[in-house]
C-alpha positions in Angstrom: -30.1 -37.3 18.2 -27.2 -34.9 17.9 -23.7 -36.2 17.2 -20.6 -35.2 19.1 -20.6 -31.4 19.7 -17.5 -29.3 20.3 -16.7 -28.6 23.9 -16.2 -24.9 23.8 -17.0 -22.0 26.1 -17.2 -19.1 23.7 -20.4 -17.4 22.9 -21.2 -15.5 19.7 -20.1 -11.8 19.7 -20.0 -9.9 16.5 -17.8 -7.2 18.0 -15.1 -9.8 18.3 -15.3 -10.7 14.6 -15.6 -7.1 13.5 -12.5 -6.2 15.4 -10.5 -8.9 13.7 -12.0 -8.3 10.2 -11.1 -4.6 10.3 -7.6 -5.2 11.8 -8.5 -3.0 14.8 -6.4 -4.8 17.3 -6.8 -7.9 19.4 -10.3 -9.0 20.4 -11.0 -11.3 23.3 -10.8 -14.4 21.3 -9.6 -15.5 17.8 -12.9 -15.6 15.8 -13.9 -18.7 13.9 -14.9 -18.3 10.2 -16.0 -20.5 7.4 -17.3 -19.9 3.9 -19.3 -23.0 4.3 -19.9 -26.0 6.5 -21.6 -28.8 4.7 -25.3 -29.2 5.7 -24.7 -32.9 6.6 -22.2 -31.7 9.3 -24.5 -29.0 10.5 -27.3 -31.6 10.8 -25.1 -34.0 12.8 -24.2 -31.2 15.2 -27.8 -30.1 15.6 -29.5 -33.5 15.6 -31.8 -32.5 12.8 -31.5 -31.0 9.3 -30.2 -27.5 9.1 -32.8 -25.8 6.9 -34.1 -22.6 8.3 -32.6 -19.4 9.4 -33.3 -20.4 13.0 -31.3 -23.6 12.4 -28.4 -21.6 11.1 -28.5 -19.4 14.2 -28.6 -22.5 16.5 -25.7 -24.1 14.6 -23.6 -21.0 14.9 -24.2 -20.8 18.7 -23.1 -24.5 19.1 -20.1 -24.3 16.9 -18.8 -20.9 18.1 -19.4 -18.7 15.1 -20.2 -15.0 15.7 -22.4 -14.7 12.6 -24.6 -16.4 10.1 -24.0 -16.0 6.4 -27.0 -15.6 4.0 -27.3 -15.3 0.2 -30.0 -13.6 -1.8 -32.1 -16.0 -3.9 -31.1 -15.5 -7.5 -31.3 -17.9 -10.5 -28.5 -17.0 -13.0 -29.9 -19.6 -15.4 -33.6 -18.8 -15.6 -34.1 -20.3 -19.0 -32.4 -23.5 -17.8 -30.0 -23.7 -20.8 -26.8 -24.2 -18.8 -25.7 -27.8 -18.6 -27.4 -30.0 -16.1 -27.3 -33.6 -15.1 -27.4 -35.0 -18.7 -25.5 -38.1 -19.7 -22.6 -36.0 -20.9 -21.9 -34.3 -17.6 -18.9 -35.4 -15.5 -20.3 -36.4 -12.2 -19.2 -37.9 -8.9 -20.6 -38.7 -5.5 -18.0 -38.6 -2.8 -20.1 -39.6 0.3 -23.3 -41.5 0.9 -26.1 -39.0 1.1 -23.8 -36.3 -0.2 -24.4 -34.2 -3.3 -23.7 -35.1 -6.9 -20.7 -33.0 -8.0 -20.7 -31.8 -11.6 -17.4 -30.6 -13.1 -17.2 -27.5 -15.3 -16.7 -28.0 -19.0 -13.2 -26.6 -19.8 -13.7 -26.5 -23.5 -16.9 -24.8 -24.5 -20.2 -23.5 -23.0 -23.6 -22.1 -23.8 -22.3 -18.7 -24.8 -19.9 -19.0 -27.7 -20.9 -15.9 -29.8 -22.9 -12.7 -29.8 -25.9 -14.7 -30.9 -25.6 -16.9 -27.8 -25.2 -13.8 -25.7 -28.3 -12.2 -27.1 -30.5 -15.2 -26.7 -29.4 -15.9 -23.1 -32.1 -15.1 -20.6 -30.5 -13.0 -17.8 -32.0 -12.6 -14.3 -33.9 -9.4 -13.6 -33.6 -7.5 -10.3 -37.3 -8.2 -9.7 -36.7 -11.9 -9.8 -34.3 -11.8 -6.8 -35.6 -12.9 -3.4 -34.2 -11.3 -0.2 -36.7 -13.1 2.0 -34.1 -15.2 3.9 -32.0 -12.1 4.6 -35.0 -10.2 5.8 -35.9 -13.1 8.1 -32.4 -13.0 9.5 -32.8 -9.3 10.2 -35.9 -10.0 12.2 -34.7 -13.0 14.1 -31.0 -12.7 14.6 -29.9 -12.3 18.2 -28.4 -8.9 18.9 -25.0 -10.3 19.7 -24.6 -12.0 16.3 -23.7 -10.6 13.0 -25.2 -11.1 9.5 -22.9 -11.5 6.5 -24.5 -11.0 3.1 -22.6 -13.2 0.5 -22.6 -13.8 -3.2 -20.0 -13.9 -6.0 -18.6 -15.5 -9.1 -18.8 -12.8 -11.7 -15.6 -14.1 -13.3 -16.4 -17.8 -12.6 -19.9 -17.6 -14.0 -18.5 -16.0 -17.2 -15.7 -18.5 -17.9 -18.0 -21.5 -17.0 -20.7 -20.1 -19.3 -18.2 -19.8 -22.2 -16.0 -22.8 -21.3 -12.5 -21.9 -20.2 -10.7 -22.5 -23.5 -13.3 -20.4 -25.4 -13.1 -17.7 -22.7 -9.3 -17.6 -22.8 -9.2 -17.3 -26.6 -12.0 -14.7 -26.6 -10.0 -12.5 -24.2 -7.7 -11.8 -27.2 -10.0 -12.5 -30.3 -13.4 -11.2 -29.1 -12.6 -8.8 -26.2 -15.9 -6.9 -26.8 -17.9 -10.0 -26.2 -16.0 -10.7 -23.0 -16.4 -7.1 -21.9 -20.2 -7.4 -22.5 -20.3 -10.5 -20.4 -18.6 -8.8 -17.5 -20.9 -5.8 -17.8 -24.0 -7.9 -17.7 -23.0 -10.3 -15.0 -21.1 -7.7 -13.0 -24.1 -5.4 -12.9 -26.4 -8.2 -11.8 -24.2 -9.3 -9.0 -23.3 -5.8 -7.8 -27.0 -5.0 -7.7 -27.4 -7.7 -5.1 -24.9 -5.9 -2.8 -26.6 -2.6 -3.5 -29.9 -4.0 -2.2 -28.3 -5.8 0.7 -26.2 -3.0 2.0 -29.0 -1.0 3.7 -30.5 -4.0 5.6 -30.5 -2.9 9.2 -28.7 -5.9 10.6 -26.2 -6.3 7.8 -22.7 -6.6 9.5 -20.4 -7.4 6.6 -20.4 -8.4 2.9 -18.5 -11.3 1.4 -17.7 -11.7 -2.3 -16.5 -15.0 -3.5 -14.7 -15.6 -6.9 -11.8 -18.0 -7.4 -9.1 -16.3 -9.5 -6.1 -18.6 -9.1 -4.6 -22.0 -8.8 -1.8 -23.1 -6.5 0.6 -22.2 -9.3 -0.7 -18.7 -9.9 -3.5 -16.7 -11.4 -5.8 -18.3 -14.0 -5.4 -15.4 -16.4 -3.1 -12.4 -16.5 -3.7 -9.8 -13.8 -4.3 -7.0 -16.2 -7.5 -8.7 -17.3 -8.8 -8.8 -13.8 -7.9 -5.1 -13.4 -9.8 -4.2 -16.5 -12.8 -6.4 -16.3 -13.5 -7.7 -12.7 -12.0 -5.3 -10.2 -14.1 -2.3 -11.2 -17.1 -4.3 -10.0 -15.3 -5.4 -6.8 -14.4 -1.8 -6.2 -18.1 -0.8 -6.3 -18.8 -3.4 -3.6 -15.9 -2.1 -1.5 -17.3 1.4 -1.8 -20.7 0.1 -0.5 -19.0 -1.5 2.5 -17.0 1.6 3.2 -20.1 3.8 3.0 -21.8 1.5 5.6 -18.6 1.2 7.7 -18.6 -2.7 7.6 -16.0 -5.3 6.7 -15.6 -6.5 3.1 -14.4 -10.1 2.8 -13.1 -11.7 -0.4 -12.7 -15.4 -1.1 -10.3 -16.8 -3.7 -8.2 -19.9 -3.6 -4.7 -20.0 -5.0 -1.6 -17.8 -5.2 -2.8 -14.2 -5.2 0.4 -12.2 -4.7 0.1 -10.5 -8.1 -3.3 -9.0 -7.2 -2.9 -8.5 -3.4 -2.6 -4.8 -3.7 -5.6 -4.7 -6.0 -7.7 -6.3 -3.4 -6.7 -3.7 -0.9 -7.3 -0.9 -3.4 -10.8 -2.3 -4.0 -11.6 -1.9 -0.3 -11.2 -5.5 0.7 -10.5 -5.8 4.5 -10.2 -9.6 4.9 -8.9 -12.3 2.6 -10.0 -15.9 2.7 -8.9 -18.8 2.8 -5.1 -18.6 2.5 -4.5 -22.1 1.3 -1.2 -23.4 2.9 -0.1 -25.0 -0.4 -0.5 -21.6 -2.1 0.5 -18.9 0.4 1.8 -18.9 4.0 -0.7 -17.2 6.3 2.0 -15.4 8.4 3.7 -14.1 5.2 0.4 -12.7 3.9 -0.2 -11.0 7.1 3.4 -9.6 7.2 3.4 -8.4 3.6 0.0 -6.7 3.8 1.1 -4.9 7.0 -2.2 -4.7 9.0 -4.3 -3.8 5.9 -5.9 -7.2 5.5 -7.3 -9.6 8.0 -6.2 -13.2 7.1 -8.9 -15.9 7.3 -8.8 -19.7 7.3 -5.5 -21.5 6.6 -6.3 -24.9 8.3 -5.6 -27.4 5.5 -8.7 -29.1 4.2 -6.7 -32.2 3.3 -5.6 -32.5 7.0 -9.3 -32.2 8.1 -10.0 -35.1 5.7 -7.1 -37.4 6.1 -5.1 -36.3 9.1 -5.4 -37.3 12.8 -7.1 -35.2 15.4 -3.7 -34.4 16.8 -2.5 -33.3 13.3 -5.4 -30.9 13.2 -4.8 -29.6 16.7 -1.1 -29.0 16.0 -2.0 -27.1 12.8 -4.5 -24.9 14.7 -1.8 -24.2 17.3 0.7 -23.3 14.5 -1.8 -20.9 12.8 -2.7 -19.2 16.1 0.9 -18.9 17.1 2.0 -17.4 13.8 -1.0 -15.4 12.5 -3.0 -14.3 15.6 -0.6 -12.0 17.4 -1.9 -8.4 17.1 -5.3 -9.5 15.9 -6.3 -9.5 12.2 -6.8 -13.3 12.0 -9.8 -15.6 12.0 -9.4 -19.3 12.2 -11.0 -21.8 9.8 -10.5 -24.2 7.0 -8.4 -23.5 3.9 -11.6 -23.5 1.8 -14.7 -24.9 3.4 -15.7 -27.9 5.4 -17.0 -30.5 2.9 -19.0 -33.6 3.6 -16.0 -35.8 2.9 -14.0 -34.3 5.8 -13.6 -36.2 9.0 -16.3 -34.9 11.4 -14.2 -35.5 14.5 -11.4 -33.5 12.9 -13.7 -30.6 12.4 -14.7 -30.8 16.1 -11.0 -30.9 17.0 -10.4 -27.7 15.0 -13.1 -25.9 16.9 -12.1 -27.2 20.3 -8.4 -26.4 19.9 -9.1 -23.0 18.4 -11.3 -22.2 21.4 -8.6 -23.5 23.8 -5.6 -21.6 22.4 -7.2 -18.7 20.6 -7.5 -16.4 23.7 -6.0 -13.0 24.0 -3.5 -12.3 25.4 -2.0 -15.3 23.7 -0.1 -17.6 26.0 2.4 -20.4 25.5 1.1 -23.6 24.0 
């Protein structure tokens, strides 16, 4: 039996989301957006596990999303030499029935040298499955959009090397780091090259955390030299197709904000309140970036429903005028959030996120 469902009146309409994501003015409603809603929450809303593409479509209809988001199937660790669930792994379980969370090794990783790089088994283009995306193209209702998503060129590299090893190698073994970016960047970009011509593809979304709440993880010139050339290739694909290009990174991103725009990014997610103010991001980017998210995950976890509703009203009041804003969490909706607070976010967003905006 399904749990409580949001009481909302909106129906999926990709044109609404597209208008916002491309900063083309005010749509009829403020669109909803999430990088992810935990499958346990989706299952509670559906009344059964969310497994298939059809399940994702049903969930989006109920929750008010204008799209489904699908990844290609790729194994970046085909030889299974990356750390797994051995006794040395740092693990935690935060909710009954939830996943085991494993924390990245900050010291060292499986690629410490050229010898490690040479012996690592990399995925091949032939090993990638696009079956779920192809199914979505066949079954997606015409009013809904399809977002193709993948990411983590930078994240995969530093996790494979260990952050300390990676940071030192930036200065002491720059050729090895460059080779890592070439190998991983080519593999990930190839996914977008293959997704871009899918007939129902409506947008692409690249995800790669570059920053903390205090600033970038490494100096911006390293991102400009090593990562952003690959992001620019993705942006060129989106521009060729005439579709939005979304980027996800937590943290304070002011030092690379113009780089995102230069790479063709049209929408930035998730604008963590403790890192950047959503209205300030919108003002400083001057209609060149749609701002996404900004409802604090901690409030979804520990606040009251009224706290959540007031935060939604604040975000709509300050970020929605003129369009170029989609409402959602400041990261994703995890299994340890309060389910009723998630429902409150959707209901309040549907109530107040209507153009022309009124007083509330």
